[in-house]
N, C-alpha and C positions, 0 to 999 in steps of 0.2 A: 856777624852771621845771624840770620833770623832764627827764632825759636821754631822747633818742629813739634807739632801736636799730632800724636797718633790716635786714630779713631778706629776701633775694632768691632763696633756694633752699629747697626743702622740708627741714625739720629736724624732729626729734621734738618733740611738743608740750611736753615738759618744758622746752624752751628758753623758750617764751613764758610758761609758768607761773612759772619762776624770775625772769624779768625783771619781770613784773607784780607778783610778790610783793615785789620790792625797790623798787617804785614807779617803774619805768621805763615809758615809753611804747613800745609795739611797733608798728612800721610794717611789716606783712607784705605784701610786694609780689612775688607769684610770677608774675604776667603783666604784661608792660610792653613799651613800645617805648623807644628810646634817649632820646627827649625826656622821657618820663615818669620814666625812671631818673635822668636828670640833675636833675630837679626834686626828687625825693625824697632823693637823695644830698646835695644842698646844705644840707638841714636836719638831717641825721643826725649824731649824736655817736658812735654805734657802728654797725658794719656786720658782719653775720654772713653768710657765703657758704659754699657747697660748691663742687664743681668746675664747676657749670653757669654761674656768673657770672664774667666776665672783668673784673677790677678794673684799669682802664687808668690811665695817667698823667693823661689828660684828666679822668677822673672824680674822681681824687684831688685834682687842682688845683681843681676846682669845689667840693669839699667843705670849705668854710672852717671848719665846726664839727666835723669828723671828728677823733676822738682815737684810736680803736681799730678795727682790722679783725680779725675772728675767722674763721679757716678751720676749718670743722667737718670735720676730717680731717687727713691728714698733709701732702700736697703743697701747696705754695704757688706753683707755677709759673703759676697763673692770676692772680697778684697782682703788680703792678709794685712790687717791693720798693724799688728805687732811688727811685722817685717818692714812695713812702710815707715813706721815711727822710728825704728832703730836706724833706718837708712836716712832719716830726715826728710822723707817725702810727704808732703802735705796731701791729705785726702779730704775731698769735699763732696757734698751731694746737693741734690735739688729736692728738698723735702715737701715743698708746697704745690708744685705744679700739677700733681696727679689727684689732689683731693676731690675736686668737683667731679671730674670724670669718673673716679672710682665710686663716689657716692651715687651719682646718677645711674651708673651701671647696676649698682646694688638695688636701687629702687625699681629699675626696669626688670631685673630678675625676679624681684618679689611680686611684681604685677603679673609677670609671665607665669609664675607658679600659681598665683591665686586664680587666674582665669584660664589656665591650661592653653595659653596662646600657641606655643610651638606645636603641641599635639593637634590642636584644631587646624592649624595651618597645614600640617602634613596630611591630615585626613582630607581636607578640601583639595589639596594638590593631587591626591590619589583618585579623585573623582567622586568622593563620598560627600554626603550632606547629613551630618550627624549632630544636629543642634542639641538634642537632649543629652547626648553622651558627654558633652563638654560644658555642663552646668558648673559654673565657677563659684568662687567664694569672695564675698566683699571684704575689703580691707577695713572699712569703717567699723569702729567699735572693737576691733580685734586688738590683742595685746602683742606688741613687738618687743622682744627681748634683744637688747644691744649689748653684746659682749665686747667691751673695749670702747670707752667713751672718750676717745681722742679726737683728732681733727676730723677724720672720716666718719667715725661713729656719730659725732655731733651733726655733721652735714647731713647724714642719713636721717637723723632725728628731726631736723628742721623740715626736711622734705616730707616725711611721713606724717607729720602733724597735720599737713594739709589734707590728708586722707582720713583724718579723724581717728587715728590709732592711739591707743594708750601706750606709753613708752616706759619700759623698765630698762635699767642699765646696771651692768656690773663692771666695775673697774676699781681695783684696790688702791689706785693712786689718785682718784678724783674725789674731791670733797662733795658733800651733799649740796653745799651752796652752789658750786659750779654746775652740778648736774641740774639743780632746780632752775637755774637761769635758762636752761634749754628744755624745760618742762619734762625732764627725765626723773623718774623715781629711782633712786639708787638703792639696790637690794643686793643680797648675797647671791652667789651663783646658783645655789640650790633653789632659792625662791624664784629666780628668773627662769630656770629650766622648767620648774613645775607649773608655772603660770602663763607661759608665753604660747601664743598661737603661731607666731613666726619668731625664729631666732636668726640673727645675723651676726657674723663674726668680724671684728675689726681690731685684732690684737697682733702683736708680732709673733713669729714662730720661734720658740725656744723650749728648753726643757720644762719650763713651768707650764707652757700652753700645749705642748705636744699631746695629741689625743684628748684634748680637753672635752670634746664631745665624743664619748665612746659608748660602749655597751651600757654601763651603769647609768650614764647621763640620759641616754635614750629611754631606758626603762622608767625613769622618773618624769619624763616629758608627758605633756598632754597627749592623748590619742589624737592623731591627725595633725601633729605639729609639722610645720614646714621650715626647712633649714636653708640658709643662704651663706655661702662662703666665697667672698671676693677678696680675702685678705692674704693668707698664706696657706699652701698645701700642708697637710699633716696635722693641723689644729683639729680638724674633724677626722676621726678614725674612719677611713673609707670602707673597710670591710664591715665594721659595726654599723655604719650607715646603710650599707647594702642589706644587711640582715634586717634592720629596722624597717626598711622599705618593703622588703618581701613579706614581713610579718604584718604590714599595714599600720604599724605604730607611727611611722613617719609617712605623711601623705605625699610629700614631695620634697625635692632638694634642688637647689640651683647652685652650680659649681663653676667657678672661673679659674680656680687654682687647684693643684694636685700635689700629692706628696712627691711624685717624680714627674718631670716634664721634659718632653712630651709624655703623656700617660702611657705606662707599659701595658702589655696585653692583659695583665691581671685586673686592670681597672676597666676593661672593656664592658663587662657585664653591668657595672655600676653606671657608666656613662650612657649605655644604651637602654637602661631601665626606662620603661614608659613614663614614669613619674619624675624623671630627672631632666632638668634643663642644664645643658653643659655648653660652655664657651671656652675657647682656647687662650685663657689668660689675657683678655683684652679689656679689662676694666679701665685701665689707664690709657688705652689706645684710642684716643681721639686726636684729630688734627690739632685742636686747640691745646690739649694737654701736652702732646709731644712737642709742639712749638714752644710752649712755656718752659717745659723742662729743659729743652735744648738751649734756649736763650739763657735760662738761669745758670746752668752748669758752665756754659761757655764764658759767661761773664766772670764766674768764679775762677776758672782756669786762667783766663787772661790776666785777671788781677793778681793771681798767685805768681804767675811768671814775670809780671812787671813790678813785683814788690809792693803792690797796693793791698789794702785790707780785703780779706775774703770773708764774706758774710756767713757762710755755712760750712766752716771747717769741722771735720770729724775728729781730727787728732792734733789740732793746732797747739793747744797748751801742752799736750803730752810730748810733742816734739821739743818744746823748750825745756821741759823737765827732764827729757832723756839725757841732756848734757850734764845733769847734776845727779850723780849716782846715789848720793846719800838719801835722796827723797824717793827713789824708785820703790824700795821695799815698803815705805810708809804709804805710798799711793796704793799699792796692792793691798796692804792691810786695811786702809780706810774703806776701799771698795768692798772688801769681803765682810767687814763689820756691818756695812750698810745692807748687804745682801742678807745677812743673818737677822738683823733687826727687823727688816721687812717681813721675813718669813715667820717671825714670832708673833706678828700682829694677827688678831682676829678681825678687828674692824678696819675701816679705811683710815690710813694715817692722816692726821691733821697737821702735825708739826714734826719737824726734824731738827734737832740741835746737835752740833758736833763740837765737843770740847777738846781742845788741843793743849796738852800739858807737857812741859819740858822744852828744852832748847830747840830740837829739830821740829817737832810738830808746831810749836809757836811760830817759828820762822816761816814755815810753809803752810800756815793755817788756811789761807785762802784757797789753795789748790787741794789740800787734803780734805777740807770740808766738802768741796765739790765732788771729789772722788767718792766720798761716802754717799752723797746724794745720788751720784750716778749709779752706785751699787743698788740703791733702793729703786730708782726709776727704771733701770734696765730689766727689772723683773717683769714689767708689764707695759711699759710705754709703747705706743704704736709707731714709733720711729726710733732710729738709732740715737742713743743718748751719749753726749760727749761733754767735755769740759766747758764748751762754749754755750751749748743750749740747755744744759741741765737746770740752771736757776730759772730760766725762762719757762721751761716745761713745768717746773714745780709751781711757779706762780700761776700758770695757766690751769693747773689741776687743783688749785686751792690748797696746796701743801706749803705751810709756813716753814721757812728755812732760815736757820741762823747758825753762827759760829761764835765760839768764845775762846779766848786765849788765857790760860790760867797758869799759875805757878807749878813748879815741878811737883808731881805726886809723891807722897811720902814713901811709897814702896817701889816706885818705878821712875827711872830717870826721864823716860819719854813715854807718854801714854795718850792714846786716842779713845775717846768715849763717844758713842753714837746713841742718842736718846730719841726714841720715836713715841709719839703720843697720839691716842685716838679716844676722845672722851675721857673716861675714867681709867682707860688702859694705858700703861706706860711700860716700855721695855728699854733696858740699857744694855749695850754690849761694849765692853772695853777690851783693848788689845795693845800689845807692845811688840818690840823686836828684840829678840835675844841674839847675842853674838853677831850682830850686823845683818843677818839675813833670815833668821829663824822667826817666822810669824807666829804669834801666840794670842789666843783669847785668854784673858786673865780674870774676866768677870762677866757674868750674865745676870742681869737684874741685881739681886742682892747676894748672889752666890759667887764666891771666889773659887777659881779653879784654873787649871792650865790645859788648853787643848789647841791643837793645830786647826786653823780655819781652812779646811780643804776637803774636797770630795763630798761624799754623802755622810750625813750625821743624823743621829736620833737624839733628841733632847727630851727629857721627861723629869718631872718631879716625883719623888717617892719618899715614903717614910724610911728613915735610916735604921734599918734593922737587918739581922742576918738573913741571907737567902735571897734577897731581892735581886742582886746582880746575877746570881746563878739561874734564877727563874727566867729572867729576860734573856740571858745568854742561851738557855735551852730552847726558847722559842725561836731565836734567830738561827740556831744550829739546825733545828728541824726544817727551817725554810731554806737551808743551804746558804745562809748569809754569813760571811766571815767578818769577825770583829778585827779591825785594824788597830784601834787604840781606845782607851777608856779614861774618862776623867770624872771625878766626883767632887762636888762642892757642897759642904755642909756647914751648919752653924754650931750644932751641938748634937751629941749622941741621942738618937731616938726621935729627933725632930725631922722636919721635911728637908730633903736634900735635892740637889740638882745633879742629874747624871747626863753626861755627854758621851755618846758612843759613836765612834767613827767606824764605818762599815765599808767593805769593798764593793758591795753591790746595792742596788736600789732595794729597799725593803717593801715588800708587797703591802698593799693597803690592809689586807686581811690580818697580817701579822701585827701591824700597828694597832689595829682594833683589839687584838688579843692582849697586847701589852697594856693598852689603856684600860682594859677590863680587869686587870690584876688588882687584888686588894692592896691598897696602899700606894697605888700609882695614879697620877693624874697629870693632865696637861701634856700629852705626848705630841711632839712635833717632829716632822721629817724636814730636814734642812739640806738643800743642795747648793753647793758653793762652786761657782764657775770661775 
């Protein structure tokens, strides 16, 4: 009996042609209710989706015959990866097909902003001839700030060099050497914001990047800055952008993506603002891009169903590891240690070393080290990071990556240490498992302590003297932030100590600044663990 592949979003016809030529049955279901979808999923061996379909844990659980889910595009945030992994369903994507189209759309939006092309077009169509009104701005010699120097960001950079623009880039994961190869000057986010005439966004949407360009950022921008977002909705705070447009701080904005799609009524004023160029999420919508994406994902689904190698698996190694319960908690631990180590860094990480100590970490060192790397890269990479592509992405970003297998630690039977370096800056986070399932941080830099790596945390160094904890606790209480747990690492009485405070809510930036201003406190960090 031939395999059946369910398709629930519009894809290029090359997809169905390729499947049928290989003898697969195609179940094209573009209009459906929930009950109909459940019926069709239950008999599918493969499932191809775009962003319009949400692949839930419930649907995956119903799909007893499902072997492969293919995402025709980059992002897989509409697929429950944990549920797919537990079920043994391979998830793959097509990360490269959209790059050129998205970069070209970004540059087109930038030119439309600079020369007010849509506004001039509307004026002419209404019968007016307003040459003086639509005096534009040259791109030549202007500074372009690229937030996210991944594949699309670099493609934009290559194209805008031809316009004679100066290129600034911000990306915590990309080395200066890699950026320099693309004539991009790598700077911190504040420097980019304060010096750019145009700012374009090319990062993933996550808790780290949500509202990245908001009220405070716009206040620091140059007067008359222009903003382009063809990446993900929500990275630019849309209400803050509207306020900045009204105030004249932002001269114009070009938007292809929105926090909610289709845009709800509350975004109408922004979209209709005279200095906004808005398109309906079409950056990747070209015939060439859609054909490439459809071809790539169909090849992967066919290979997956026929037992052949899949080139872009999102959860391939995780599926193999899912059958080995003893490594599961260590994978989670390594990932979280990587997240913490990344967030401790001030500069761009240049090297990552994962040390696996003890029987279990040494046995699974290869996969545990990649899990830690994934924890680092997932904070900022412009595409989903998985066990397959993490080492390749690290190399592409100029991040040196290595693992070591060492003897059992004197204090712990099994221990994972994640060390990140950037110039003279080095941070080490070490962790272990207690009682089989209890994840613990046991060292941060040179401080030994015990803390659970979960949720929101504040880390700060302070002089070990009476009243320090009470003062910080009072500031958090005044901000209505509840403390869930607290850990202290110190070397000797009266010397510098490290305090780790787990909190139930995000700590406002103003409160973090207050803590940092306390006498005897230094190096305050807010850490979010996903």
